DRENMI-241351 format. One record per residue (C-alpha): x, y, z; residue in one letter. Coordinates in Angstrom, 2 decimals, m for minus. Each point is the difference from the previous one (the first is absolute). Layout:
BEGIN
x, y, z, residu
X, Y, Z, A
...
# end
This chain:
BEGIN
x, y, z, residu
3.86, m14.98, m0.36, M
m3.08, 1.57, 1.44, N
m0.94, 3.31, m0.84, M
m1.27, 3.10, 1.01, K
m0.27, 3.00, 0.85, R
m0.32, 2.76, 2.68, I
0.60, 3.20, m1.37, L
m0.25, 4.04, 1.66, L
m2.53, 1.31, m2.59, G
m0.23, 3.54, 1.87, S
3.82, 0.97, m0.90, M
m0.49, m0.91, m3.67, L
m1.31, 3.68, m1.49, A
3.42, 0.80, m0.14, A
1.07, m3.09, m2.20, I
0.48, 1.69, m3.41, L
2.60, 2.93, 0.96, I
2.64, m0.91, m1.69, L
2.08, 2.64, 1.12, S
m0.44, 3.14, 2.73, A
m0.07, 3.64, m2.11, C
0.33, 2.89, 1.85, G
m2.74, 3.17, m0.24, T
1.18, 3.31, m1.32, K
m1.21, 2.57, 3.28, K
m2.16, 2.63, m1.63, E
1.43, 3.01, m0.54, K
m0.83, 3.16, 1.47, E
m1.26, 2.80, m2.26, E
2.33, 1.84, m1.30, E
0.28, 3.97, 0.73, T
2.49, 2.49, m1.59, T
2.24, 1.91, 1.33, A
m1.11, 3.13, m1.08, A
m2.84, m0.72, 1.87, D
2.04, m0.48, 3.16, Q
3.15, 2.18, 1.73, P
3.09, m0.95, m0.77, D
0.53, m2.29, 3.25, T
m3.49, m1.06, m0.78, E
1.16, m1.26, m3.58, A
3.33, m1.43, 1.02, T
m1.63, m1.93, 2.29, E
m2.59, m1.56, m2.64, Q
2.28, m0.85, m2.45, E
2.21, m2.32, 3.35, N
m3.34, m1.22, 0.58, E
m0.54, m0.91, m3.62, N
2.86, m1.51, m0.44, V
m0.10, m1.80, 3.13, D
m3.23, m1.62, m1.27, N
1.76, m0.94, m3.25, E
2.28, m1.39, 1.66, T
m2.51, m2.08, 2.46, S
m1.57, m0.85, m3.54, D
3.48, m1.22, m1.53, T
0.67, m1.88, 2.62, E
m3.38, m1.67, 0.95, E
0.57, m1.20, m4.32, D
2.97, m1.41, 0.67, A
m1.01, m1.68, 3.00, E
m2.59, m1.28, m2.23, S
1.98, m1.13, m2.00, E
2.64, m1.71, 1.61, K
m2.87, m1.72, 1.53, E
m1.45, m1.01, m3.51, Q
3.85, m1.47, m0.83, D
0.11, m1.68, 3.34, V
m3.70, m2.17, m0.79, S
1.44, m0.66, m3.34, A
3.08, m1.56, 0.90, E
0.80, m3.55, m1.09, N
m0.94, m1.72, 3.65, I
1.91, m3.24, m1.60, N
2.94, 0.50, m2.34, P
0.17, m3.57, m0.44, T
m2.44, m0.38, m2.98, I
2.13, 2.03, m1.88, E
3.11, m1.75, 0.47, E
m1.93, m3.84, m0.66, E
m1.55, 1.32, m3.23, T
2.28, 2.30, m0.60, G
m2.68, 2.17, m1.20, G
m1.53, 3.08, 0.28, D
m2.24, 0.34, 2.40, V
m2.50, 3.05, 0.93, E
m1.95, 0.50, 2.72, V
m3.78, 0.48, m0.57, V
m1.09, m0.52, 3.83, F
1.20, 0.65, 3.03, T
m2.21, m0.42, 3.68, N
2.28, 0.98, 2.60, K
m3.18, 0.17, 2.71, E
m2.16, m3.07, m0.87, P
m0.67, 0.07, 4.19, N
m0.53, m4.50, m0.78, L
0.35, m1.47, 3.02, T
m1.13, m4.26, 0.93, H
m0.02, m0.41, 4.38, A
0.74, m3.97, m0.29, Y
m0.39, 0.57, 3.46, S
0.00, 3.11, 2.35, D
4.22, m0.92, 0.07, K
0.76, m1.07, m3.65, V
m0.80, 2.62, m2.81, T
0.50, 0.17, m3.92, I
m0.19, 2.78, m1.25, S
0.67, 1.57, m3.68, I
1.79, 3.12, 0.95, E
0.39, 1.21, m4.49, E
m0.57, m1.55, m3.32, Y
1.01, 1.45, m3.54, Q
m0.45, m0.87, m3.42, I
2.77, m0.25, m2.49, T
m0.02, 0.08, m4.12, H
2.18, m1.98, m1.45, V
1.42, m0.24, m3.82, T
2.98, m0.30, m2.02, N
1.12, m3.06, 2.37, M
2.42, m2.88, m1.24, N
m1.61, m2.92, m1.78, E
0.54, m1.81, 2.78, S
m1.35, 1.49, 2.67, A
m3.58, 0.09, m2.60, K
m1.30, m3.24, 2.38, Y
m1.08, 1.94, 2.77, N
m2.52, 1.75, m2.56, F
m1.62, m2.55, m1.74, D
3.08, 0.43, m2.77, D
m1.86, 3.01, m0.58, E
2.86, 3.26, m1.06, D
m1.58, 2.17, 2.88, E
m1.55, m1.24, 3.33, G
m0.51, 2.07, 3.41, Y
1.39, m1.19, 3.72, V
m1.91, 1.29, 3.06, I
2.59, m0.79, 2.97, T
m1.81, 0.14, 3.31, Y
2.32, 1.59, 3.27, K
m1.45, m2.31, 2.88, L
0.17, 0.65, 4.17, G
m0.36, m3.38, 2.02, F
0.10, 0.45, 3.92, E
0.37, m2.55, 2.90, N
m0.55, 1.64, 3.05, Q
m0.38, m3.33, 1.73, L
2.78, m1.31, 2.55, D
0.55, m3.05, m2.29, E
1.24, m1.00, m3.48, D
m2.59, 0.32, m2.71, V
0.02, m2.56, m3.17, F
m0.54, 1.93, m3.17, F
0.12, m0.71, m3.56, N
m1.35, 3.30, m1.18, A
m1.89, m2.12, m2.75, S
m1.94, 2.29, m2.09, T
m2.42, m0.33, m3.00, M
m1.38, 2.68, m2.50, M
m3.11, m0.97, m1.39, L
m1.40, 2.42, m3.16, S
m3.36, 1.56, 0.83, D
m2.58, m2.39, m1.79, D
1.83, m2.57, 1.70, G
1.14, m2.04, m3.46, T
3.74, 1.14, 0.83, E
2.66, m0.48, 1.99, N
3.00, 1.95, m0.55, L
3.64, m1.29, 0.42, Y
2.25, 1.47, 2.86, M
3.17, 0.34, m1.21, R
2.96, m0.24, 2.85, I
2.74, 0.71, m2.40, G
m1.11, 3.25, m0.78, L
0.69, 0.88, 3.74, V
3.38, m0.03, 1.60, D
0.19, m3.32, 2.39, R
1.48, 2.95, 2.33, E
m3.63, 1.89, m0.45, N
m2.36, m3.37, 0.53, W
m1.79, 0.06, 3.68, L
1.21, m2.45, 1.35, K
0.54, m1.15, 4.30, G
3.55, 0.33, 1.44, D
0.14, m3.52, 2.30, K
0.50, m2.97, m3.54, D
1.24, m0.19, m2.79, K
m2.90, 0.32, m1.80, A
m0.95, 2.71, 1.29, G
m3.77, m1.36, 1.51, R
0.82, 0.66, 3.57, Q
m0.89, 3.51, 1.22, Y
1.61, 1.13, 3.80, A
m1.84, 2.98, 1.73, P
0.15, 3.04, m2.28, G
m0.62, 1.41, m2.92, K
0.67, m1.28, m3.88, Y
m0.28, 2.03, m3.07, T
0.65, m1.73, m3.68, G
m1.48, 0.50, m3.45, M
m1.45, m2.13, m2.39, Q
m0.55, m0.08, m3.74, A
m2.58, m0.80, m2.56, Y
m0.71, 0.15, m3.64, T
m2.61, 0.43, m2.14, M
m0.19, 0.30, m4.17, T
m1.62, 3.62, m1.39, K
m2.99, m2.12, m0.50, A
m0.42, m0.71, 3.67, Q
1.09, 3.28, 1.43, Y
m2.85, 1.64, m2.04, E
m2.24, m2.21, 1.01, R
0.63, 0.33, 3.90, L
m2.02, 1.91, 2.29, V
0.89, m1.02, 3.34, A
1.05, m3.54, 0.17, P
0.47, m2.22, 3.05, T
2.82, m0.52, 1.85, Y
m0.21, m2.73, 3.10, T
3.29, m0.53, 1.91, I
0.02, m3.56, 1.71, D
m0.02, m0.61, 4.30, I
2.80, m0.04, 2.17, P
0.36, m2.70, 2.94, M
1.39, m0.28, 2.93, L
2.52, m3.32, 0.71, E
0.39, m0.43, m3.78, D
m3.66, m2.06, 0.40, D
m2.62, m0.07, m2.29, F
m2.30, m0.22, 2.60, N
1.18, 3.00, 1.62, K
m0.84, 2.26, m2.34, R
m0.42, 3.93, 1.31, I
m3.28, 1.72, m1.39, G
m1.59, m0.67, m3.94, K
1.17, 1.10, m2.87, D
0.83, 3.69, m1.12, A
m2.55, 1.03, m2.84, V
1.28, 3.17, m1.67, F
m1.89, 2.19, m3.29, K
2.68, 1.93, m1.29, I
m1.07, 3.10, m2.65, P
1.07, 0.45, m2.67, F
m1.91, 3.38, m1.25, N
m3.16, 1.62, 1.47, E
m2.25, m2.54, m1.03, E
2.32, m2.89, 1.70, G
0.44, 2.55, 3.66, A
m4.34, 0.47, m0.29, D
m0.16, m3.96, m0.35, K
2.71, m0.91, 3.11, A
m1.52, 2.55, 2.22, S
m3.31, m1.65, m0.47, K
1.58, m3.11, 0.63, S
1.46, 0.80, 2.97, S
m3.08, 0.72, 1.29, A
m1.45, m3.53, m0.56, L
0.35, m3.27, 2.43, Y
2.63, m1.77, m1.33, A
m1.72, m3.31, m1.67, D
1.38, m2.04, m2.71, K
m1.83, 2.46, m2.42, M
1.98, 2.49, 0.95, V
3.86, m1.56, 0.48, T
m0.46, m2.68, m2.81, D
m1.40, 2.63, m2.83, T
m2.79, m2.36, 0.08, I
m2.59, 2.86, m0.27, A
m0.19, 3.70, 0.15, D
m2.26, 1.36, 2.44, K
m2.03, 2.92, 0.60, E
m1.89, 0.54, 3.36, L
m3.07, 1.16, 0.10, F
m0.45, m0.27, 3.92, F
1.61, m0.85, 3.22, S
m0.35, m0.43, 3.34, K
3.84, m0.32, 2.16, E
m1.17, 0.93, 3.29, D
m2.20, m2.66, 1.05, I
2.71, m1.77, 2.64, N
m3.28, m2.06, 1.61, E
1.40, m3.36, 1.76, T
m0.83, m3.37, 0.71, Q
0.90, m2.48, 1.04, K
m0.03, m4.23, m0.23, V
1.27, m1.01, 3.01, D
3.40, 0.50, 0.74, G
0.13, 2.05, m3.63, V
m0.52, 3.84, m0.48, S
m1.40, 0.86, m3.15, I
0.30, 3.69, m1.40, T
m2.09, 1.10, m3.19, L
2.53, 3.29, m0.11, E
m1.71, 0.61, m3.89, G
m2.18, m0.72, m3.06, V
0.87, 2.03, m3.69, Q
m1.99, m0.56, m2.70, Y
1.15, 0.57, m3.75, A
m0.59, m0.85, m3.93, D
2.48, m1.97, m1.29, I
1.76, m0.54, m3.66, K
1.52, m3.17, m0.41, P
3.48, 0.37, m1.53, T
0.64, m1.09, m3.26, T
2.66, m2.46, 1.59, A
m3.07, m1.44, 2.43, H
m3.32, 0.58, m2.09, A
m0.26, m3.34, m0.82, E
m0.52, m1.08, 3.68, R
m3.07, 1.89, 0.49, F
m1.97, m1.76, m2.93, R
m2.19, m1.29, 2.42, N
m1.52, 3.34, 0.85, F
m1.01, 0.71, m3.78, G
1.18, 2.99, m1.25, D
m1.89, 2.61, 1.70, G
0.94, 2.58, 2.96, P
1.71, m1.29, 3.20, L
0.07, 1.02, 3.57, V
3.04, m0.89, 2.38, A
m0.63, m0.41, 3.63, L
2.85, 0.55, 1.91, T
m0.30, m1.01, 4.03, A
2.75, 0.77, 2.31, K
0.98, m2.13, 3.26, F
2.07, 0.28, 2.65, Q
0.09, m3.51, 2.33, V
1.40, m0.79, 3.10, K
0.19, m3.70, 1.15, N
0.41, 0.22, 3.74, D
m1.36, m4.04, 0.01, S
1.82, m3.00, 0.50, S
m0.08, m1.46, m3.19, E
1.74, 0.69, m3.63, A
m2.02, 1.69, m2.26, I
0.27, m1.56, m4.09, A
m0.16, 3.16, m1.40, Q
m0.72, m0.68, m3.46, S
m3.03, m2.06, 1.29, L
m1.80, 2.64, 1.51, I
m3.55, 0.54, m1.81, E
m1.40, 3.00, m0.93, K
m3.45, 0.30, m1.19, R
m2.15, 3.06, m0.72, L
m3.92, m0.91, 1.01, I
m2.31, 2.47, m2.99, L
m3.53, 1.39, 1.33, D
m0.12, m2.25, 2.62, Q
m1.46, m2.68, m1.42, N
1.15, 0.27, m4.31, R
2.45, m2.07, 0.28, G
3.89, m0.25, 1.22, T
3.79, 1.06, m2.32, M
3.22, m1.58, 1.01, L
3.00, 2.19, m0.27, S
2.07, 0.03, m3.03, Q
3.51, m1.52, 1.13, G
1.56, 0.93, m3.07, M
m0.19, 3.30, 0.30, L
0.71, 0.39, 4.07, E
3.55, m0.13, 1.32, P
1.98, m3.54, 0.82, F
0.20, m0.53, 3.19, L
1.88, m3.11, 0.57, Q
0.85, m2.13, 3.35, G
m2.16, 0.63, 3.56, D
m0.56, 2.09, 2.08, L
1.26, m0.72, 3.19, Q
m0.94, 0.94, 3.41, P
1.04, 3.66, 0.76, G
0.04, 1.43, m3.60, E
m1.59, 2.40, m2.34, S
m1.19, 0.05, m3.41, E
m1.60, 1.92, m2.77, E
m2.14, m1.27, m2.19, F
m1.40, 1.66, m3.09, L
m3.39, m2.27, m1.14, T
m1.09, 1.04, m3.34, V
m3.75, m0.90, m1.49, F
m0.68, 0.57, m4.01, L
m3.38, 1.28, m1.45, F
m1.67, 0.55, m3.37, R
m0.69, 3.67, 0.35, K
m4.16, m0.31, m0.61, D
m0.25, m2.84, 2.80, E
2.31, 2.23, 2.28, F
m2.44, 2.97, m0.95, D
m3.31, m2.18, 1.57, L
1.77, m1.17, 3.69, L
m1.25, 2.05, 2.82, K
1.89, m1.41, 2.69, E
3.44, m2.08, 0.44, L
1.08, m2.03, 2.99, K
3.51, m1.87, m0.33, L
m0.08, m2.89, 2.29, Q
4.10, m0.55, 0.88, F
0.97, m3.04, 1.09, G
m0.41, m3.65, 0.93, P
4.00, m0.78, 0.44, F
1.71, m2.61, m0.36, S
3.79, m1.00, 0.74, D
2.09, m1.48, m2.58, S
m1.72, m3.30, 0.09, N
m3.52, 1.23, m1.09, A
m0.83, m0.23, 3.48, K
m3.14, 2.17, 1.09, K
0.71, 1.44, 3.18, L
m1.88, 2.57, 2.16, F
m3.03, m1.91, m0.18, K
0.08, 1.53, m3.80, E
m1.16, 2.75, 1.47, K
0.86, 3.38, m2.48, S
m0.75, 3.94, 1.00, A
m2.28, 1.70, m2.78, T
m0.47, 3.78, m0.97, F
m1.92, 2.05, m1.69, D
1.40, 1.88, m3.09, L
m0.87, 4.04, m0.34, P
m0.91, 0.74, m3.89, M
m0.09, 2.90, m1.69, K
# end
């Protein structure tokens, strides 16, 4: 499964609201009845009663909202485990939506974490045979606004912050009637036009839960005609905040280009410079190549992937990620995985090839009339990067699926802004 994230960062400031709380109105300064005429005193008393009633109503409304937010959205957990279930976190408005296209979307409408204790012995396998554990339940919304059916497995994966652990989805902890599924086939993979909602549940041991800050939740790609070659868009990748630190991490992550360092939890990135409105277009015969923007980030490989960076030494690293939009208006099919990308360093210092292991893998050909987004990534030792004064990025030459060079081996070259 190819993983990729497109998050919406501006709404994550409210991500840690566990429940809505009413705010009491400030009371007006009290005035004694002795200082007023009798009628005014009576009116004042009535007004005070009204204020108290208003405050009481607001408090009751606040408590009601808190109670609602604390309700267990997935009672099947208790039924299946026989345990005591306590809600420890609920996010009713995560505002996490991924557009596979302008007509097909997936969203996390709500998620909740519960603590399970005193469970049946047979249920402990869900939590690595421990006496207690945690369950996160996602309420998902899938919408198909196309004029045809979409095939969607609703396959997901939840990965720990450091990339070392794949958490387990437990289909038995969600009632079958509440699964996310289509309406056109018995397997639930075929979705007619419309909106569908359903839930998924993942389990965590106590130790896992205490380590997690903002794990990565990835949802697979839908298809047309049940054909893998007719996939719609890219994987949906969400960072799921568990606390305030996680909210900050998720907010920063949502601003990053979704290279594999982000989507596959390969490295933590900290932006130090970006220019995302370049939008410079060059043409190679009938192919339009638009450099949309660039991001520069300090990176720290996660524990699970640190060994992959051993050739860069032990010092700090810098990653450059450039975002392109390519439109093929030629008569040739272009092999997406064979497009060359390289940096030209300070005119004559040398060249550098892109790091394919950190780029989203694009399979197949870019057919005439089609467009595709490309992310290309370059890595530097920070001490070497700080010496550079000028960078140019060469996109191309292009090849067909037989590795034959196209368009007379021509390419497009862009000047990159640097901090």
